[in-house]
C-alpha positions in Angstrom: 31.2 14.8 -36.4 32.7 11.3 -37.2 31.5 7.9 -35.9 33.9 7.5 -33.7 33.5 10.9 -32.1 30.3 9.7 -31.8 30.4 6.5 -30.1 33.0 8.2 -27.6 29.9 11.0 -26.7 27.6 8.1 -26.1 30.3 6.6 -24.1 31.3 9.4 -22.3 27.3 10.6 -21.5 26.5 7.2 -20.0 29.0 7.5 -18.1 28.1 10.3 -16.9 24.7 8.5 -16.4 25.5 5.9 -14.3 28.0 8.5 -11.9 24.9 10.3 -11.5 22.7 7.7 -10.6 25.6 6.1 -8.3 25.9 8.8 -6.3 22.1 9.0 -6.0 21.9 6.1 -4.5 25.2 6.6 -2.1 23.7 10.2 -1.2 20.2 8.4 -0.3 21.7 5.9 1.2 20.9 6.5 4.9 17.6 7.8 4.2 16.4 4.7 2.0 18.6 2.1 4.8 16.4 3.8 7.6 12.9 3.4 5.4 13.9 0.0 4.9 14.6 -1.0 8.5 11.2 0.5 9.7 9.3 -1.4 7.0 10.9 -4.5 7.7 9.9 -4.4 11.5 6.4 -3.2 11.0 3.6 -5.8 11.7 0.4 -6.4 10.4 -1.3 -4.2 13.2 1.3 -1.2 12.9 0.9 -1.3 9.2 -2.6 -1.3 8.9 -2.4 1.9 11.0 -0.3 3.2 8.7 -1.6 2.6 5.6 -5.4 1.9 6.2 -6.3 4.0 3.3 -3.7 2.3 1.0 -5.8 -1.1 1.8 -9.4 0.6 1.0 -8.2 2.0 -2.0 -7.0 -1.4 -3.2 -9.9 -3.0 -2.0 -12.0 -0.6 -4.4 -10.0 -1.4 -7.5 -10.3 -4.8 -6.6 -13.6 -4.9 -7.0 -13.4 -4.8 -10.7 -12.4 -8.7 -10.1 -15.4 -9.0 -8.4 -16.8 -8.2 -11.7 -15.0 -9.8 -13.7 -15.7 -13.0 -12.3 -19.0 -12.5 -12.2 -18.9 -12.1 -16.4 -16.7 -15.3 -16.5 -18.8 -17.8 -14.9 -21.7 -16.9 -17.0 -19.8 -18.0 -19.7 -19.1 -21.8 -18.4 -22.4 -21.8 -16.2 -24.7 -20.9 -19.1 -23.4 -24.2 -20.4 -25.8 -26.3 -18.3 -28.5 -24.2 -18.5 -31.1 -25.9 -20.4 -33.0 -22.8 -21.9 -29.5 -21.9 -23.2 -28.8 -25.2 -24.4 -31.7 -25.1 -26.4 -31.6 -21.7 -27.7 -27.7 -22.1 -29.2 -27.5 -25.9 -28.9 -28.3 -28.9 -30.7 -30.2 -32.3 -30.1 -28.5 -35.1 -29.4 -29.6 -38.9 -29.9 -31.3 -39.3 -26.4 -33.2 -35.9 -27.5 -32.0 -33.9 -25.1 -29.6 -30.5 -26.0 -26.0 -29.6 -25.9 -23.5 -27.0 -27.2 -21.2 -28.5 -28.8 -17.4 -29.2 -27.5 -16.0 -27.0 -30.9 -18.3 -24.0 -29.9 -18.1 -24.8 -25.7 -14.3 -24.4 -26.1 -14.5 -21.8 -28.8 -16.2 -19.3 -26.4 -14.3 -19.6 -23.4 -11.1 -19.4 -25.4 -12.6 -16.6 -27.7 -12.8 -14.3 -24.3 -9.5 -15.6 -23.6 -7.9 -14.8 -26.9 -9.2 -10.9 -26.2 -7.6 -10.9 -23.1 -4.3 -12.0 -24.1 -4.5 -8.9 -26.2 -5.6 -6.7 -23.7 -3.2 -7.8 -21.3 -0.3 -7.3 -23.9 -1.5 -3.8 -24.6 -2.1 -2.7 -20.8 1.5 -3.3 -20.5 2.1 -0.6 -22.5 -0.7 1.8 -21.5 -0.6 1.1 -18.3 3.2 2.1 -18.4 2.8 5.2 -20.3 -0.8 6.6 -18.9 -0.8 5.2 -15.4 -3.2 3.3 -13.3 -6.2 4.6 -13.0 -6.5 6.4 -16.5 -6.2 3.2 -17.9 -8.9 1.1 -15.2 -11.4 3.9 -16.3 -10.5 3.8 -20.4 -11.6 -0.3 -19.5 -14.3 -0.1 -17.4 -15.6 2.2 -19.8 -15.5 -0.4 -23.0 -17.0 -3.3 -21.0 -20.0 -0.4 -19.9 -20.3 -0.6 -23.9 -19.7 -4.3 -25.1 -22.1 -5.5 -22.8 -24.6 -4.8 -25.5 -23.3 -7.4 -28.1 -23.5 -10.3 -25.4 -27.0 -9.3 -24.0 -28.3 -8.5 -27.7 -27.1 -11.8 -29.0 -28.9 -13.8 -31.0 -26.6 -16.8 -32.1 -23.4 -18.3 -31.6 -21.2 -16.5 -33.5 -22.5 -13.2 -32.1 -22.0 -14.2 -28.5 -18.5 -14.9 -29.4 -17.8 -11.9 -30.9 -19.0 -10.2 -27.9 -16.4 -12.1 -26.1 -13.9 -11.0 -27.9 -14.2 -8.0 -27.6 -14.9 -8.1 -23.4 -11.4 -10.1 -23.3 -9.8 -6.8 -23.6 -10.5 -5.2 -21.2 -10.7 -8.0 -18.7 -7.0 -8.8 -19.2 -6.5 -5.2 -17.7 -8.3 -5.7 -14.9 -6.4 -9.1 -14.0 -3.1 -7.1 -14.0 -3.7 -3.7 -12.6 -5.5 -4.6 -9.6 -3.2 -7.0 -8.2 0.1 -4.5 -9.3 -1.4 -1.9 -8.1 -2.2 -3.8 -4.5 1.5 -5.0 -4.6 2.8 -1.1 -5.3 0.7 1.0 -2.9 0.8 -1.8 0.3 4.0 -2.3 2.8 6.0 -5.5 3.1 3.3 -6.7 6.0 -0.2 -6.1 4.1 1.4 -6.7 0.4 0.1 -10.3 1.1 -3.2 -9.8 2.1 -4.3 -7.1 -0.4 -2.4 -9.1 -3.1 -4.3 -12.5 -2.4 -7.6 -10.2 -1.7 -7.3 -10.6 -5.6 -8.2 -13.6 -5.5 -11.0 -13.8 -2.9 -12.4 -11.3 -5.2 -12.7 -13.7 -8.1 -14.4 -16.0 -5.7 -16.9 -13.8 -5.0 -17.8 -12.6 -8.0 -18.3 -16.5 -9.1 -20.4 -17.2 -6.4 -23.0 -14.4 -7.2 -22.5 -15.6 -11.0 -23.5 -18.9 -9.7 -26.5 -17.6 -7.3 -27.9 -15.9 -10.1 -27.8 -18.9 -13.1 -29.6 -21.1 -10.1 -32.4 -18.4 -10.1 -32.7 -18.3 -13.5 -32.2 -22.0 -14.6 -35.3 -23.1 -14.3 -36.3 -20.5 -16.5 -38.1 -21.3 -20.3 -37.8 -17.9 -21.8 -34.8 -15.9 -23.4 -34.6 -14.5 -20.0 -32.9 -17.8 -18.4 -29.6 -15.8 -20.0 -30.5 -12.6 -20.8 -30.7 -11.5 -17.1 -27.2 -12.7 -16.0 -25.9 -10.9 -19.1 -27.5 -7.6 -18.4 -27.0 -7.6 -14.9 -23.3 -7.0 -15.6 -24.2 -3.2 -16.3 -24.6 -2.7 -12.7 -20.8 -2.6 -12.0 -19.1 0.0 -14.4 -20.5 3.3 -13.2 -19.7 2.8 -9.1 -16.2 1.8 -10.1 -15.6 4.3 -12.6 -16.5 6.6 -10.1 -14.5 5.6 -7.4 -11.6 5.0 -9.1 -11.4 8.4 -10.1 -11.2 9.7 -6.9 -8.3 7.0 -6.0 -5.0 7.4 -5.6 -2.4 6.8 -8.4 0.4 4.2 -7.7 3.5 5.8 -6.1 5.8 3.6 -7.5 4.6 4.3 -10.8 5.3 7.9 -10.0 8.7 7.6 -8.9 9.3 5.2 -12.0 8.7 8.4 -13.9 10.6 10.7 -12.0 7.8 12.7 -10.3 8.7 12.9 -7.2 6.6 15.5 -5.5 3.6 13.7 -7.2 4.6 10.7 -5.7 5.0 12.5 -2.2 1.7 13.6 -2.3 0.1 10.3 -3.5 1.5 8.9 -0.4 0.3 11.4 1.6 -3.5 10.5 0.9 -2.0 6.4 1.1 -0.9 6.6 4.5 -2.7 8.0 8.2 -2.6 11.5 9.2 0.0 12.6 11.9 2.0 9.2 11.8 5.0 10.2 14.2 6.5 6.8 12.8 6.7 7.9 9.4 8.7 9.3 7.1 7.7 10.1 3.7 11.1 11.4 2.6 12.9 8.4 3.7 9.9 6.5 1.5 10.5 8.2 -1.7 14.4 8.0 -0.9 13.7 3.9 -0.8 11.6 3.8 -3.5 14.2 5.8 -6.2 16.9 3.5 -4.7 15.7 0.3 -6.2 14.5 2.7 -9.3 18.2 4.3 -9.5 19.2 0.2 -8.9 17.8 -1.4 -11.9 18.4 1.7 -13.8 21.9 1.3 -13.2 22.1 -2.4 -13.8 20.9 -1.7 -17.3 17.6 -2.2 -16.8 14.7 -0.8 -18.9 11.1 -0.9 -19.4 10.2 -2.8 -22.8 9.1 -6.5 -23.1 12.8 -7.2 -24.6 14.4 -6.5 -21.0 11.9 -8.9 -19.1 13.7 -11.5 -21.0 17.6 -10.1 -20.8 20.3 -10.8 -17.8 18.5 -11.6 -14.4 15.1 -10.6 -15.2 15.2 -13.6 -17.3 14.8 -15.8 -14.4 12.8 -13.4 -12.6 10.4 -13.8 -15.8 10.2 -17.6 -15.7 9.1 -17.6 -12.5 6.5 -15.7 -12.2 5.0 -17.2 -15.6 5.5 -20.4 -14.0 3.7 -19.6 -11.0 0.6 -18.4 -12.5 0.9 -21.4 -15.0 0.6 -23.8 -11.9 -3.0 -22.7 -11.9 -4.2 -23.7 -14.9 -2.1 -27.0 -14.6 -2.8 -28.3 -11.5 -6.2 -29.6 -12.4 -8.5 -26.0 -11.2 -10.2 -26.2 -14.6 -12.4 -28.2 -13.3 -14.0 -25.7 -10.8 -14.2 -23.2 -13.9 -17.2 -25.7 -15.0 -17.6 -27.1 -11.7 -21.6 -26.8 -12.9 -21.6 -28.5 -15.9 -19.0 -31.2 -14.7 -21.5 -32.3 -11.6 -24.2 -32.3 -14.6 -21.9 -34.9 -16.3 -21.2 -36.4 -12.9 -25.1 -37.3 -13.0 -26.3 -34.7 -10.6 -29.3 -32.7 -11.9 -29.3 -28.8 -12.5 -30.9 -28.0 -9.2 -28.3 -30.1 -7.2 -25.4 -28.8 -9.6 -25.7 -25.3 -9.0 -26.2 -26.1 -5.5 -23.2 -27.6 -5.2 -21.0 -24.9 -7.7 -22.7 -22.2 -4.3 -21.1 -24.1 -2.0 -18.0 -24.6 -3.8 -17.4 -20.6 -4.4 -18.7 -20.3 -0.4 -15.5 -22.9 0.4 -13.5 -21.2 -1.7 -13.9 -17.5 0.0 -12.9 -19.6 3.2 -10.1 -20.7 2.3 -8.8 -17.3 1.2 -9.3 -16.4 5.0 -7.6 -19.5 6.1 -4.6 -18.8 3.5 -4.2 -15.0 5.6 -4.3 -16.8 9.1 -0.8 -19.1 7.2 0.9 -17.3 5.2 2.7 -15.4 7.8 3.9 -18.5 9.4 4.3 -20.5 6.6 5.2 -18.6 3.9 4.6 -18.2 0.1 6.8 -21.3 -1.1 5.7 -24.1 1.3 2.4 -23.4 1.1 2.4 -23.8 -2.9 4.0 -26.6 -3.0 2.4 -28.3 -0.2 -1.0 -27.0 -1.7 0.3 -28.4 -5.0 1.0 -31.7 -3.5 -2.6 -32.1 -2.0 -4.4 -31.1 -5.0 -3.1 -33.8 -6.9 -3.6 -36.3 -4.0 -7.7 -35.4 -4.6 -7.2 -35.6 -8.5 -6.5 -39.2 -7.7 -9.3 -39.5 -5.2 -11.7 -38.2 -8.1 -10.2 -40.4 -10.7 -10.6 -43.7 -8.6 -14.1 -42.7 -7.6 -15.1 -42.8 -11.1 -13.8 -46.2 -11.7 -15.4 -47.7 -8.4 -19.0 -46.9 -10.2 -19.5 -43.8 -12.2 -23.1 -44.3 -12.4 -23.9 -45.1 -8.8 -25.2 -42.0 -6.4 -23.1 -42.8 -3.8 -20.1 -42.2 -6.7 -21.8 -38.7 -8.1 -22.1 -37.6 -4.3 -18.3 -38.6 -3.5 -17.0 -36.9 -6.8 -19.0 -33.9 -5.9 -18.0 -34.0 -2.6 -14.2 -34.6 -3.3 -14.2 -31.0 -5.5 -15.5 -29.3 -2.6 -12.3 -30.6 -0.9 -10.3 -29.6 -4.0 -12.1 -26.0 -4.1 -11.1 -25.6 -0.3 -7.4 -26.7 -0.8 -6.9 -24.7 -3.9 -8.3 -20.9 -2.4 -6.3 -22.2 0.8 -3.3 -22.3 -1.2 -2.0 -22.1 -4.8 -5.5 -19.7 -5.3 -4.4 -16.5 -3.5 -0.9 -17.4 -2.9 -0.3 -16.8 -6.4 -1.5 -12.9 -6.9 0.9 -12.2 -4.0 3.8 -14.1 -5.9 3.2 -12.6 -8.9 3.5 -8.7 -7.6 6.5 -9.5 -5.3 9.2 -11.6 -7.9 9.0 -8.9 -10.9 11.6 -5.7 -10.5 10.3 -2.5 -9.7 10.8 -1.1 -13.6 9.2 -4.3 -15.0 6.8 -5.5 -12.7 3.5 -4.5 -14.7 5.0 -6.0 -18.2 6.0 -9.3 -16.6 3.0 -9.9 -14.4 0.9 -9.1 -18.0 3.4 -11.4 -19.9 2.8 -13.9 -16.3 -1.1 -13.8 -16.7 -0.4 -14.3 -20.5 1.3 -17.7 -19.9 -1.8 -18.6 -17.7 -4.2 -17.6 -20.5 -2.2 -19.6 -23.0 -2.2 -22.4 -20.7 -6.2 -21.6 -20.4 -7.1 -21.8 -24.1 -5.1 -25.3 -24.2 -6.7 -26.7 -20.8 -10.1 -25.8 -21.7 -9.8 -27.3 -25.2 -9.0 -30.9 -23.4 -11.1 -30.2 -20.5 -14.3 -29.3 -22.8 -13.5 -32.7 -25.2 -13.0 -34.6 -21.5 -16.3 -33.7 -20.5 -18.7 -33.8 -23.2 -20.7 -36.5 -23.7 -20.4 -36.0 -27.5 -16.3 -35.4 -28.0 -14.5 -38.1 -25.5 -16.7 -38.0 -23.0 -14.1 -39.3 -20.0 -15.9 -37.5 -17.3 -14.4 -37.7 -13.8 -11.8 -40.3 -15.3 -10.3 -36.6 -16.6 -8.9 -36.3 -12.9 -6.1 -38.7 -14.0 -4.8 -36.4 -16.6 -4.8 -33.2 -14.6 -3.1 -35.4 -11.8 -0.1 -35.5 -14.1 0.4 -32.1 -15.3 -0.2 -31.7 -11.9 2.5 -33.4 -10.9 5.2 -31.9 -13.3 4.2 -28.2 -12.3 4.9 -29.4 -8.3 8.9 -30.6 -9.2 8.8 -27.3 -11.1 7.9 -25.5 -7.7 10.0 -27.0 -5.5 13.3 -26.4 -7.6 12.6 -23.4 -9.2 10.0 -20.9 -6.8 11.8 -19.0 -4.1 10.4 -17.5 -0.8 9.7 -13.4 -0.7 8.0 -13.6 2.2 9.3 -10.7 4.4 11.2 -9.4 2.1 11.2 -5.8 0.4 11.3 -4.9 -3.0 15.0 -3.8 -2.4 16.3 -6.8 -1.0 14.6 -9.0 -3.5 17.0 -7.1 -6.1 19.9 -8.2 -4.4 19.1 -11.7 -3.7 18.1 -12.1 -7.6 21.2 -9.9 -8.7 23.5 -12.2 -6.5 21.4 -15.8 -8.1 20.5 -16.9 -4.7 19.2 -20.0 -5.2 15.6 -20.6 -4.9 15.7 -23.0 -1.6 18.1 -20.4 0.1 15.8 -17.4 -0.7 14.5 -17.2 2.6 17.7 -18.1 5.0 20.3 -15.8 2.8 21.4 -12.6 4.8 22.2 -9.3 2.6 22.9 -5.9 2.8 20.6 -4.0 0.7 22.1 -0.4 0.4 26.1 -1.7 0.5 25.0 -4.4 -2.5 23.2 -2.3 -4.6 26.4 0.7 -4.0 28.4 -1.9 -4.5 26.9 -3.2 -8.2 26.7 0.2 -9.4 30.2 0.7 -8.8 31.3 -2.4 -9.8 29.9 -1.3 -13.7 32.2 1.9 -13.6 35.3 2.4 -14.7 37.7 3.2 -11.9 38.2 6.7 -12.6 34.4 7.0 -12.2 34.4 5.3 -8.8 36.8 7.4 -7.4 34.8 10.6 -8.7 31.4 9.0 -7.2 33.5 8.2 -3.8 35.1 11.8 -3.6 
């Protein structure tokens, strides 16, 4: 066969593939339309009655983030524990002990580098083996790697342990939110995805409580007890996830429709008269087939092609906001309070209050999202954080050494935490789960989280130098710097961030395909089913369009 003949055969096979997909979309259009209409009009209570088991399984998987929040709190929190400073740090001229700023950044960024590697591997492994197997493998690896940090005798050993622990941490950061976004209907999606942020706060609260309890110890158990408590989490999670259903969207992407239907049965209420399994599978298949028909693959490169380039940019930008808005202060809160002049006990007490307010903030966001929407909450939240950072900086200018200024700065950081967790913190997880396409959701979320981690590496290097007395020693004055980066991201969000509130995944596909501007997403009216069929037909030769319609 000549090269010309081979090319002709390949073109014919491609046309046949597109014809088959178009016929599938048109043929299942009525069933998919019925499912779209039903999902669009389901309220929160109705959706919860229909999908109570989906909510429960999503909450279970998200518990892995409580574990990770606890684990990661130890990295920065131990920097403020006196015994950890004496055993691993260096003595300053005044007689106090401190972990060098280079090592502070190294420990945090070592974990982040591991997380980035874990994220990129996760996008490939989870797509091939499914969410359940990937999560169980990551939890098993976590249980083994805890031995390294628990028995570490030097900063080098601790760094090696944290780098490798970052690998499974990267898996948990994306699989939990992706699973929540795929098992939940439109009305439940914002709550189950933003619950992931609440899990971070719960884990951080538990971690801070443990550190406060051991902070006065004068032996090695001041830091070995917190590390050892990490073993509590993996085994119960492995058992629970083993029993959980796989994501039906992942099964549809693998064309395992009978298994997807079986998983839907496990995710929904029994004997529901208002729910049609076949229609819902047809809806998922329609979205998947539409994305295939417009040439969408499943590789990382496909995230940067065509319409998906915009979706990747927006998703990455959404997560970058979290690290560029000054939220790094919260991760170093205990250490920040110490550098602001508070003693160890008061510093940890304020950290606990901070995380308590964070949890309350997530609940407040749940009440605001149905009325305000994701985009407005995100933009307004950034504006408020910008103002709070300016206030913190001006408090330092007033008198950084007075008790009143120290407590004022601490109070503003509490308000900052509450505002962050009412807006940017939880809403981010809803946005990153909704904005990517179905076929590229896992890889797009991985890229977005990787962008966040790369940004976090830079912000951690800067923050440790800004706060450390042995480095730049900016203290609270560093709030001015992060106010500037926050303002930049606020401007980006205003012009680039769309509103996905109330939209099904199919509707979001169509809005991006049409090139609707970010500020018009909320008001644009579309007919999803007709547009999907029309787009596919436009990509076929005229004779094939006739064949499809005959």
